[in-house]
Structures are given as structure tokens and as C-alpha cells.
C-alpha positions in Angstrom: -26.2 30.4 12.6 -29.6 29.3 14.4 -29.6 25.7 15.8 -27.4 24.2 14.2 -27.7 20.0 13.4 -25.0 17.8 16.4 -22.3 16.3 14.4 -22.5 12.5 14.2 -20.0 11.1 16.5 -20.8 8.4 17.8 -22.1 9.8 21.1 -18.7 10.8 22.1 -19.4 13.9 24.0 -16.2 15.2 24.3 -15.2 15.1 20.7 -19.1 16.8 20.0 -18.0 19.6 21.9 -14.6 20.0 20.7 -16.2 20.1 17.0 -18.8 22.7 18.1 -16.0 24.8 20.1 -13.8 25.3 16.6 -17.0 26.0 14.4 -17.9 28.7 16.6 -14.6 30.0 16.0 -15.3 29.8 12.0 -18.1 31.6 12.7 -16.4 34.6 15.1 -14.1 34.7 12.3 -17.0 35.2 9.6 -18.7 37.3 11.5 -15.3 39.3 12.6 -12.7 39.0 9.8 -9.2 39.9 11.1 -10.1 39.1 14.8 -9.6 35.1 15.0 -11.0 35.0 18.2 -14.2 33.7 20.3 -16.8 35.1 22.0 -18.7 31.9 22.4 -19.7 31.9 25.8 -18.1 28.6 26.8 -14.5 30.2 28.0 -11.2 30.0 26.7 -11.0 27.8 23.9 -7.8 26.0 24.8 -9.1 25.2 28.3 -12.0 23.8 27.6 -11.0 20.3 26.6 -8.2 20.0 29.4 -7.8 16.2 29.7 -9.3 15.3 32.9 -7.2 12.5 34.6 -10.2 10.5 35.4 -10.6 10.0 32.0 -9.2 9.8 28.2 -11.0 10.4 24.9 -9.5 9.1 22.2 -8.9 12.7 21.1 -6.8 13.3 24.3 -5.1 9.9 23.6 -4.2 11.1 20.0 -3.1 14.8 21.7 -0.6 12.6 24.1 0.8 10.0 21.6 1.7 12.0 19.1 2.7 15.4 20.9 -0.2 17.9 19.4 -0.7 21.6 20.4 -3.4 23.4 20.9 -3.6 24.8 17.4 -2.9 21.2 15.8 -5.4 19.3 17.9 -7.8 22.1 16.6 -7.1 21.8 12.6 -7.8 18.0 13.5 -11.4 18.9 15.0 -12.3 21.3 12.1 -11.0 18.5 9.7 -13.2 15.9 11.7 -16.1 18.6 11.5 -15.7 18.6 7.4 -16.3 15.0 7.8 -19.3 14.7 10.7 -20.7 18.0 10.3 -23.0 19.1 7.1 -22.6 22.6 7.8 -19.1 22.9 8.0 -18.6 23.5 4.2 -20.5 26.5 4.1 -19.1 28.0 7.7 -16.0 27.4 5.9 -17.0 29.6 2.9 -18.1 32.0 4.9 -15.3 32.6 6.8 -13.3 32.6 3.5 -15.4 34.9 2.1 -15.1 32.8 -0.9 -17.9 30.3 -1.7 -15.3 28.2 -3.5 -13.4 27.5 -0.3 -16.1 25.4 1.1 -14.0 23.3 3.4 -11.1 24.0 5.6 -7.9 25.0 4.1 -4.6 25.8 6.7 -4.8 29.8 6.0 -8.5 29.6 7.7 -7.2 27.7 10.1 -4.3 30.3 10.8 -6.9 33.1 10.8 -9.4 31.6 13.2 -8.1 28.8 15.5 -6.6 29.8 18.9 -2.8 30.1 19.4 -1.5 29.6 15.6 1.4 28.6 14.3 3.0 28.0 10.5 5.0 25.1 11.4 1.9 22.7 12.3 1.9 21.9 8.4 5.6 21.2 7.8 6.1 18.0 6.5 8.0 17.1 9.5 5.4 17.9 12.1 3.4 15.5 13.4 0.0 16.1 11.5 1.9 15.3 8.1 4.8 13.3 9.3 2.4 10.8 11.0 -0.5 10.9 8.1 -2.6 12.4 10.2 -4.4 15.0 7.8 -3.7 15.1 4.1 -3.3 18.2 2.1 -5.1 17.5 -1.2 -3.3 19.6 -3.6 0.6 20.0 -1.7 1.8 23.2 -4.4 -0.7 25.2 -2.5 0.1 25.0 1.0 -2.2 27.3 2.5 -5.5 27.3 0.4 -5.8 23.6 -0.8 -8.3 21.4 1.2 -7.2 19.3 4.4 -8.6 16.2 5.0 -8.7 14.4 7.9 -6.6 10.7 7.4 -9.8 8.5 7.5 -8.0 6.0 9.8 -7.8 8.7 12.5 -11.0 9.8 11.9 -12.5 6.3 12.7 -9.9 6.3 15.6 -11.3 9.8 17.2 -14.9 7.7 17.1 -13.5 4.9 18.6 -13.9 2.8 15.9 -9.9 1.0 16.4 -9.2 -1.4 13.4 -5.6 -1.9 11.1 -5.0 0.3 8.9 -6.4 -0.4 5.1 -3.7 0.3 3.7 -1.3 -2.4 5.9 -3.8 -5.1 5.1 -1.9 -8.0 3.2 1.2 -6.5 4.3 1.2 -7.8 8.3 -1.1 -10.6 9.8 -2.3 -10.3 13.5 0.0 -12.7 15.7 -1.7 -13.9 19.1 -0.1 -15.5 22.1 -0.8 -18.6 23.2 -3.2 -19.1 26.4 0.1 -20.7 28.4 3.4 -21.1 28.1 6.2 -23.6 29.3 8.2 -22.3 32.1 11.5 -21.7 30.1 9.3 -19.9 27.7 7.3 -17.7 30.1 11.1 -16.7 30.8 12.7 -15.9 27.8 9.1 -14.2 26.8 10.1 -11.9 30.2 13.5 -10.9 28.9 11.7 -10.1 25.5 9.3 -8.1 27.0 12.3 -5.8 29.3 13.8 -4.9 26.2 11.1 -2.2 25.5 10.1 0.4 27.7 7.6 -0.3 30.1 5.5 2.6 29.0 2.9 3.0 26.2 5.0 2.9 22.6 5.3 6.9 21.1 7.8 7.9 18.7 10.9 7.6 19.7 12.9 5.3 21.6 12.4 1.5 22.1 15.0 -0.7 20.9 14.9 -3.2 18.6 15.0 -6.7 20.2 16.2 -10.4 18.4 14.3 -13.8 19.0 16.5 -16.5 17.4 16.6 -20.4 16.9 13.8 -22.4 17.1 11.3 -22.6 14.8 8.9 -19.3 13.6 6.1 -20.3 15.3 7.9 -20.5 18.4 9.6 -17.5 17.7 6.2 -15.6 17.2 4.2 -16.8 20.2 7.8 -15.7 22.4 6.8 -12.5 20.6 3.1 -12.0 21.5 3.5 -13.2 24.6 5.9 -10.4 25.6 4.2 -7.7 23.9 1.2 -8.6 25.7 3.0 -8.2 28.9 3.8 -4.9 27.4 0.2 -3.9 26.8 0.7 -4.5 23.1 -0.6 -6.3 20.4 1.7 -8.2 17.7 1.6 -7.8 13.7 4.0 -9.4 11.9 5.4 -9.3 8.2 8.2 -10.6 6.4 11.2 -9.4 5.9 11.8 -10.0 1.8 8.1 -8.2 1.7 9.9 -5.1 2.5 10.1 -2.7 -0.4 13.3 -2.3 -1.8 12.3 1.5 -3.1 13.7 3.7 -0.3 10.4 6.3 -0.7 7.8 3.5 -0.4 9.9 2.0 2.4 9.8 5.4 4.5 5.8 5.5 3.4 5.8 1.9 5.1 7.1 2.5 7.6 5.6 5.8 8.9 2.7 4.2 8.5 3.1 1.5 10.4 4.6 3.4 12.9 1.5 5.7 13.5 -0.5 2.1 13.6 1.8 1.0 16.6 1.3 4.3 18.6 -2.6 3.9 17.5 -3.2 0.5 18.5 -1.0 0.3 20.4 0.8 -2.3 18.8 4.8 -4.2 18.1 5.9 -5.2 15.1 7.7 -8.7 14.5 9.7 -8.9 11.2 10.6 -12.2 10.5 14.3 -12.9 8.5 14.7 -15.8 6.8 17.3 -16.4 3.7 17.7 -13.1 3.0 20.0 -11.6 0.0 21.7 -9.0 -0.3 19.2 -6.3 -1.5 16.3 -7.4 0.8 19.1 -7.7 4.2 19.8 -3.6 3.3 16.0 -3.2 2.2 15.4 -4.9 6.6 18.7 -2.7 7.7 17.1 0.7 6.5 13.8 -0.2 7.7 14.5 -1.4 11.2 16.9 1.8 11.6 14.1 4.2 11.2 12.2 2.1 13.9 10.4 4.2 16.7 8.2 2.0 18.6 8.6 -1.4 19.2 10.0 -4.1 16.8 11.3 -7.7 17.6 13.4 -9.5 14.3 12.8 -13.2 14.6 15.4 -15.0 12.6 17.2 -18.2 13.1 20.6 -17.2 13.3 21.4 -13.6 14.2 21.4 -10.9 11.8 24.4 -8.7 11.4 24.1 -5.3 11.9 25.7 -2.0 12.4 22.6 -1.0 14.9 22.9 -0.5 18.5 22.5 -3.6 20.0 19.1 -4.6 21.7 18.0 -7.4 23.7 18.2 -10.9 22.3 16.7 -14.1 23.0 16.9 -17.5 21.8 14.2 -19.8 21.9 15.0 -22.2 25.1 15.1 -26.1 24.4 12.6 -27.5 26.0 13.7 -30.0 29.0 11.8 -33.7 28.8 8.9 -32.4 32.2 8.0 -29.7 30.1 7.6 -31.9 27.1 5.6 -33.9 29.2 3.4 -31.5 30.6 3.0 -30.3 27.4 1.9 -33.8 25.9 -0.1 -34.7 29.0 -2.2 -31.2 28.5 -2.2 -31.6 25.1 -4.2 -35.1 25.1 -6.1 -34.1 28.0 -9.7 -34.5 27.0 -8.4 -36.1 23.4 -7.0 -39.6 24.5 -6.5 -41.8 27.4 -2.2 -42.3 27.2 -0.7 -43.7 30.1 2.2 -42.2 31.5 4.4 -44.8 29.6 3.4 -44.1 26.8 3.3 -40.2 26.8 6.8 -40.8 28.3 7.8 -42.6 25.0 6.5 -39.6 22.8 8.5 -37.1 25.1 11.7 -39.6 24.1 11.7 -40.1 20.7 9.9 -36.5 19.7 11.6 -32.9 20.6 8.4 -31.0 19.0 7.3 -27.3 19.9 4.2 -26.9 21.7 2.1 -25.6 19.2 3.0 -28.4 17.0 2.4 -30.9 20.3 -0.9 -29.0 19.7 -1.8 -29.6 16.5 -1.1 -33.8 16.5 -3.5 -33.5 19.6 -5.7 -32.0 17.5 -5.0 -34.2 14.2 -5.8 -37.3 16.9 -9.0 -36.3 18.4 -10.2 -35.3 14.5 -9.2 -38.9 13.6 -10.2 -41.3 16.6 -14.2 -40.9 15.9 -13.3 -42.4 12.4 -10.4 -45.4 13.7 -12.9 -46.8 16.6 -10.1 -49.5 16.3 -7.2 -47.6 16.3 -5.1 -47.5 19.5 -4.8 -44.0 21.1 -0.8 -44.2 21.0 -0.6 -45.4 18.0 -2.9 -42.4 16.6 -0.4 -39.8 18.8 2.7 -41.7 17.7 1.6 -41.0 13.8 0.6 -37.5 14.7 3.9 -36.8 16.0 5.8 -38.5 12.7 3.5 -36.3 10.5 4.1 -33.1 12.5 7.9 -33.7 12.7 8.0 -34.2 9.2 7.4 -30.7 8.2 10.8 -29.0 7.2 12.7 -32.0 6.2 11.8 -33.2 3.0 13.8 -30.4 1.2 17.1 -31.2 3.5 17.1 -35.0 2.0 15.7 -37.9 1.2 12.6 -39.6 3.0 12.1 -43.1 3.2 9.3 -44.8 4.8 10.7 -48.0 6.2 8.5 -50.9 4.8 11.5 -54.1 5.7 11.6 -56.3 8.2 14.2 -58.5 9.8 13.0 -61.4 7.3 14.7 -58.9 4.2 18.2 -58.5 6.0 20.8 -61.0 5.0 23.9 -60.8 7.6 25.7 -62.6 10.1 24.1 -63.0 13.7 26.8 -61.1 15.0 25.8 -58.0 12.3 21.9 -58.7 13.4 22.9 -58.9 17.2 24.1 -55.2 17.2 21.7 -53.9 15.5 18.9 -55.3 17.9 21.1 -53.7 20.3 20.8 -50.6 18.9 17.3 -50.9 18.4 17.5 -51.6 22.1 19.5 -48.6 23.1 16.9 -46.1 20.8 13.9 -47.6 22.3 14.7 -48.1 26.0 16.0 -44.8 26.1 13.6 -43.1 28.2 13.5 -45.8 30.9 17.4 -46.0 31.4 18.3 -42.5 30.9 14.7 -40.5 33.0 13.3 -43.5 34.9 16.8 -44.5 36.0 18.4 -41.4 36.1 21.4 -41.8 34.2 21.0 -38.3 31.9 21.7 -36.8 35.0 24.5 -38.5 35.6 26.0 -38.7 32.4 24.8 -35.4 30.8 26.6 -35.7 27.6 27.2 -38.6 24.6 23.9 -39.9 25.1 22.9 -39.8 21.7 22.7 -42.9 19.7 25.5 -42.6 17.4 26.2 -45.5 14.9 29.1 -46.4 11.9 27.9 -48.8 9.2 31.1 -49.9 6.9 30.9 -52.2 3.8 31.4 -52.0 -0.1 27.9 -51.2 -2.0 25.2 -52.9 -2.4 26.0 -55.1 1.3 22.9 -54.0 2.8 23.8 -50.6 5.2 20.6 -48.8 3.8 18.9 -51.6 3.9 19.6 -52.1 7.8 18.8 -48.5 8.2 15.4 -49.2 6.7 14.7 -52.7 8.9 15.8 -50.2 12.4 13.8 -47.5 11.4 10.6 -50.0 10.6 11.0 -51.5 14.2 11.2 -48.1 15.9 8.3 -46.7 14.0 10.5 -43.8 12.3 11.4 -42.3 9.2 14.4 -42.8 7.4 15.9 -40.1 6.5 18.9 -40.2 3.9 21.2 -37.1 3.8 23.7 -37.5 1.0 27.2 -36.1 2.5 28.2 -35.6 -0.4 25.9 -32.8 -1.4 26.2 -31.5 2.6 29.7 -30.5 2.4 31.1 -26.8 0.5 34.3 -25.5 -0.4 33.2 -22.5 1.3 34.1 -21.8 5.4 31.1 -21.9 7.5 28.5 -23.7 4.8 29.1 -27.6 6.0 28.0 -26.6 9.5 25.4 -24.4 8.2 23.9 -27.3 6.2 24.7 -29.9 8.5 22.7 -27.7 11.2 19.5 -27.5 9.3 19.5 -31.4 9.2 20.0 -31.6 13.2 17.4 -28.8 13.5 14.8 -30.3 11.3 15.7 -34.0 12.6 15.7 -32.8 16.6 11.9 -32.4 16.1 12.0 -36.4 15.7 10.6 -39.1 14.2 13.6 -40.0 11.9 16.3 -42.0 11.6 19.0 -40.5 10.1 21.6 -41.8 7.3 24.5 -40.0 6.6 25.7 -41.5 3.1 28.6 -41.0 1.7 31.3 -40.3 4.8 34.0 -40.4 3.0 33.0 -37.4 1.5 33.6 -35.5 5.5 36.2 -38.3 7.0 39.3 -39.2 6.8 42.7 -39.1 8.2 43.1 -36.4 10.3 45.4 -34.4 8.1 48.4 -32.6 9.1 47.6 -28.8 9.3 49.5 -27.0 6.8 46.6 -24.3 6.1 43.3 -23.2 7.3 41.5 -25.2 4.5 42.7 -28.9 6.5 42.0 -27.0 9.7 38.5 -26.1 8.7 38.3 -29.6 7.6 38.7 -31.3 10.7 36.5 -28.9 12.7 33.6 -29.8 10.2 34.2 -33.4 11.5 34.4 -32.3 14.6 31.0 -30.3 14.1 29.0 -33.6 13.2 30.0 -35.7 15.8 29.1 -33.3 18.1 25.7 -32.9 17.0 25.3 -36.6 16.3 26.3 -37.4 19.9 23.7 -34.4 20.8 20.7 -35.8 18.7 18.3 -37.3 21.0 17.7 -40.1 18.0 19.4 -42.2 16.2 22.5 -41.3 13.7 23.8 -43.4 11.4 27.1 -42.8 8.7 27.5 -45.0 6.2 31.2 -45.4 4.5 32.9 -47.6 1.7 36.3 -47.1 3.5 36.5 -47.7 6.6 40.2 -47.8 7.1 40.3 -44.5 5.7 38.4 -42.8 8.9 40.6 -41.5 11.6 40.4 -43.6 14.9 39.7 -40.7 17.2 36.7 -39.8 15.6 35.9 -44.1 15.8 36.3 -43.5 19.1 32.9 -41.2 19.3 31.1 -43.7 17.9 28.7 -45.9 20.2 28.4 -48.6 17.1 30.6 -49.6 14.1 29.0 -52.5 12.6 30.8 -54.2 9.6 28.8 -55.6 6.5 30.8 -57.8 4.7 30.5 -58.5 1.2 28.2 -61.6 0.8 29.4 -65.1 0.9 28.2 -67.5 -1.9 25.7 -69.4 1.0 24.3 -65.5 1.7 23.8 -64.4 -1.7 21.8 -67.9 -2.4 19.2 -66.7 0.6 19.4 -62.8 -0.9 18.5 -65.2 -4.2 15.5 -66.6 -2.3 14.7 -63.5 -0.7 14.2 -60.8 -3.3 12.2 -63.3 -5.7 8.1 -63.2 -4.9 6.5 -65.9 -4.6 3.8 -64.8 -7.4 6.6 -64.6 -9.9 6.3 -66.9 -12.6 9.4 -69.0 -12.5 10.9 -71.7 -15.0 13.9 -73.3 -13.7 15.4 -70.6 -11.6 18.1 -72.0 -9.3 19.2 -69.6 -6.4 22.7 -71.7 -6.0 23.3 -70.8 -9.0 22.6 -67.3 -9.5 24.7 -67.2 -6.1 27.9 -68.0 -8.0 27.4 -64.1 -9.4 30.1 -62.2 -7.1 28.0 -59.3 -6.5 26.1 -57.8 -3.7 22.8 -57.6 -2.1 22.0 -54.4 -4.1 23.0 -55.5 -7.8 21.2 -58.9 -7.2 17.7 -56.9 -7.0 18.9 -54.9 -9.6 19.6 -58.1 -12.3 16.6 -60.0 -10.2 14.3 -56.9 -11.4 15.5 -56.4 -14.8 15.4 -60.3 -15.4 11.5 -59.9 -14.7 10.8 -57.1 -17.1 12.8 -59.3 -20.2 10.4 -61.9 -18.9 7.1 -59.8 -18.4 8.5 -58.1 -22.2 8.1 -61.7 -24.0 5.0 -62.7 -22.0 6.2 -65.9 -20.5 7.8 -67.0 -17.5 11.0 -65.6 -15.9 14.1 -68.2 -16.6 17.8 -68.1 -16.2 18.7 -66.9 -19.7 16.6 -63.6 -18.2 19.1 -63.5 -15.6 21.8 -64.2 -18.0 20.8 -61.3 -20.1 20.0 -59.0 -17.2 23.7 -59.9 -15.5 25.5 -59.0 -18.2 24.1 -55.2 -18.2 24.7 -55.0 -14.3 27.8 -56.6 -14.9 28.5 -53.5 -17.8 27.9 -50.8 -15.5 30.0 -52.2 -13.0 32.5 -52.4 -15.4 33.3 -56.1 -15.1 32.9 -59.4 -17.5 30.9 -62.2 -16.7 33.8 -65.5 -16.1 32.4 -69.1 -17.6 33.2 -70.3 -13.6 30.0 -67.8 -12.4 27.4 -68.8 -15.3 28.1 -72.2 -15.7 25.1 -74.7 -16.3 23.0 -71.6 -16.3 21.3 -72.4 -19.7 
């Protein structure tokens, strides 16, 4: 046809030569209808592009990855020519003998290209299964225009990118620069779960990574993928389509991407309902490329089991290296300060890096702030993530001066604080962790009636230790469904293991009690729930406190597993008077308030605070000073709540 314009192929001479060869066949077919072969001087067209062992072009890679035949390869070249060579339309029309067919068709390919076979355009063959080409009208199979998928065209031009149809569904996940040794071994195990060769249709099993937090699981998977020569993209299981047809289209589209990039897919499975779990299983069942399922717990599945790796728990030495590396160039922390951070916080690597980055941002604006204090505060803030939804967090403000207790109880509370504060010295530097191994958690039971100061004491200790107070109502955690109580408790402890909280389990009576005679499976399981709670408390790195109103109802076998037991007695009149003195602010406008008279009320500290506050509001509403008559009115209201009556002896001499 004379001097044709060179196709625009971005400098890929192999692709240019292939397009010219295929168009020469089309020209030959136009000149010699019915023969279907070329007389061009380039020789056998099907051997002209035999891949060189020393060089693999994108076209060669496409042929190899999808197992394409020479005819399918040439059909791709013909559709590429339609996009890149402006003369292609006219040449196709001439070869078809119909000016309305100025585009590639299957009938033209069968007639003009070498080694034709009808099966190339079946829905299960590579061209259509992997959406390499698309028919403009699938009802007219042989004469419909065939288009090369845009993603494939860019791949042939060596401009790889994630298919735009997957944007918003997938997110790129990159591996960290380095992993702790235990994480490194786990990543190697994941990598071994996939085949070492380049991904292609049909084979790598689904591997699983469990435990830890989603970011840590993703970093392990990304590292494993990189060691297999793969990138990693992630999606959430709940975002997978429920419609089977849409899900199949997504699966095929992703599988093609995984082959082209190449890449593996991470499916993050959170709390899935039955429909979402079914959709996830259906999606994974058709996985023909590397997939890793990320979840807190192993998912029940009918699939053949693959490699399963749990995010390992970092030991103190690994944690120390992480904290040291993270703060290198950020802030100067002493070895003792670093060990204190390690003793308190069990944070994953990415969270430690985030805490160090937060300190780096704050230091220029807080010149007088101690770097160690900033590091501690950053650790607290990072550790809070994920805990607020599991209970009630209290930022402690109360001090020892707010606590009215006998010296004996106060001494035990200070001893508990010393156990928590000196853990790095005793357990690590002095070596007790290596010899004792188990039961190193600091556990305490606070026993006493309502309002006797159990929660206040926990707040004081949290403030002394620089921790948050995290209150968990056990009555809300306990479930009648078998296994749910342990699941709820595990969520609490797993979140708290990050550190930065004193765990206070309120209403322990909801779970504890005299060990019942085992009459059925429910009795047996109730005992298992208690054992599980105590086991996790003993293993907890921080301070875990149980509160109860009925110490006598607790099983002594369980009490032996608690390190400290503190009784909070009902306050005597002298202690009540002291509570009244401390609860009334010095700036409050008082009128003839007598703490000794108020102490005659036989109520605990919690009720004393309620009466003082209610009386203050009554006085403020009148616009006067707070006097005994306001306290009397507030006391009557409090006693009604307690279903009690004020006695004359309690209020004698008030007004």
C-alpha cells in the first residue's frame, strides 16, 4: 500500500514489527481473497517474533502469562494496530470487501491470520476470559468489532498501572523498610505458602495471617509478597459484591491485574455477617492468583487449608530495638527511659514509628517539655486507639490526697503501684522474668460496698503511674451464648495489651461466684469463663483490677490467683468527716457547714459526693451560700434513691 505511517508504539520495535507483519497479512488477504497467508519477505510470520531468551518484551510476557496461541497473539496485534496505526481501518475494510467493516473482526482474523482456530473467541478461552479483547456486540460474534482492552494496550506499550475499574476497591500496601526478627520469620513462612514462580492462572493456595492488628498483618503480607517478587493490594471483605455475576467480573478483573503487575491480594476480613462471609468464600474459592486472608481469628472455611501464620508477640528485646530505632534522630532518651516505655507499652512496629513521629512534630513547639514525657504521652495516645469502644475511659486526675482510707489499705495500694513501676528493673534487669516465666501480671481485687472508694483508688493509682483508667463493666461483657464471653474479654485484653491503661473490671460478681457443682455444660462453661479471665489477667503486662461488692461469694481457689486483695470498709464517722472536708472546695461560699455533723450520715464516700454536689446546686439556684439546710434537702433525695429513711440522730443539730 505504499509508504505506510509507522504505528505509534512508544519505541517498542518488537511491537511495531508485529503490527506491521499482521497488517501485511491483512493486505495479502485483500489482494488474494481466500488464501489467508502473506507473501511478505519477512519469512514465516509465526516464527518472526520467537521470544529471545535474553529479552522479554511486554508482548512476549502477555503470551507467556496467559498461555496464548500464535493466532491469539496475532489477533491481539491486529486489535493493537486498530488503536495505533491510522491505516488499519481502511486496510481491514479492503480485506473484508466491505467499507462498513473498517475494523478488526473475528471473521477477518480467521481468514487473514496464520494458524486460525475458532476456540480462540470462546468465553472460556484466554482472550475473553481475561478480558484481553472485548466484542462490541456479543450477539454478532464473527462480524462484531473486536477492541483491545485499554489496560492491555498500555501494558503492551510498557506503561503499567492499576486498572481504573479497580480504583476505590483496592489500595496499595507497601512493605516497611525492616521488620523485627520474629516478624521477619513470619513473613518468610507466608512467602513459602505461595509458589516461588511468577503468578499465573491456576495454583497458589490462599494463605492466612491472623492476630495482631490489621496494619501489622498487612505489613507481614506486603513483605512476604515482595519476597516473592510481587506487589500487594488490599481490599475489605465486606466490600466484595454480593451479586455472583458482579463478584465474578471483579474476580476475573483482579486476577488479570495480579498476573500483569504482578501482585498478590490481601482480603481484610473483619466481623462479617453470614452473607458477607458467603461472598468472601465464593470469591476466594475462585482465586487463581496469590491471595492472603487477614483476620483477627481464623475464618471457618471449606477450602483446602493453606499456610496460616499468626502475628508474633514481640519480646522485650525486639521492642527495645524498635523504640530505640524509632527515636534515633528524634529525641535523646536514656536506656532507662526506653526500658520504661517497653515495660508499659506493647505496641506494634508501625505504632511505635507513629509515636516517634508525633514526638518529633511536638518537640520544636514544646522546648521545655521533657522528651521522655512526650514519648510517654505519645504512647498513651497511640494505645488508646481501638479501646474507647470497648469500655469507659477515665483520664485520672485524683491524687493520694483525695483518698480517705486506713493506712493499711493505702500501703497496699502503694505496693501495687511499686510492682507496676518497677517491672523493668525486677523482671528484666534482675532476670525474674526468665526464672518465673508465668503469672507476672499485676492483678488486684478491690472488695467493698458501693461508694467505698474502689474506683477512686484505681483512679489514684492510674494517675500515679501516668496511665489511663479503663473501666469495663463485666455485667455487659458476660454473654449467655457459649464462647461469646471469652470473645468479648479477649477483645478487651488484646486492645489493652497495647498498654497505657489500668484495666478495672467492675461488677466482678457477674462472673465470679462459688464454684458451682457441674451439673450441665453451662455450669462447666461458666467456670471456664472465670478461668479464662484470670489467665488473661495474669498474662496482662499492665495492672488489672477486679471490683466486687460480695467478696464472700468468690471462690477461694480463684482468690489465690489474685496477687493483691484490698478490702474497702464502710467509712467510720471519723473517715466520713474527713471525706466531707475534702469534697467541699475552698472557694465554695459556705455558711455554717459542719463536717462533723454531716459525718453522722451513715453513707459511703460516693453518696457523700452526691449530697455535696446536689446541695451546692440548690444553694446556687437560691442565689445564696451553701448551708446545712441545703445539705439536708440533698440528703433526703439521696436517701430516697438508696431506699432508706433519715433518722433523727443523723440530722440532730443541723438546722
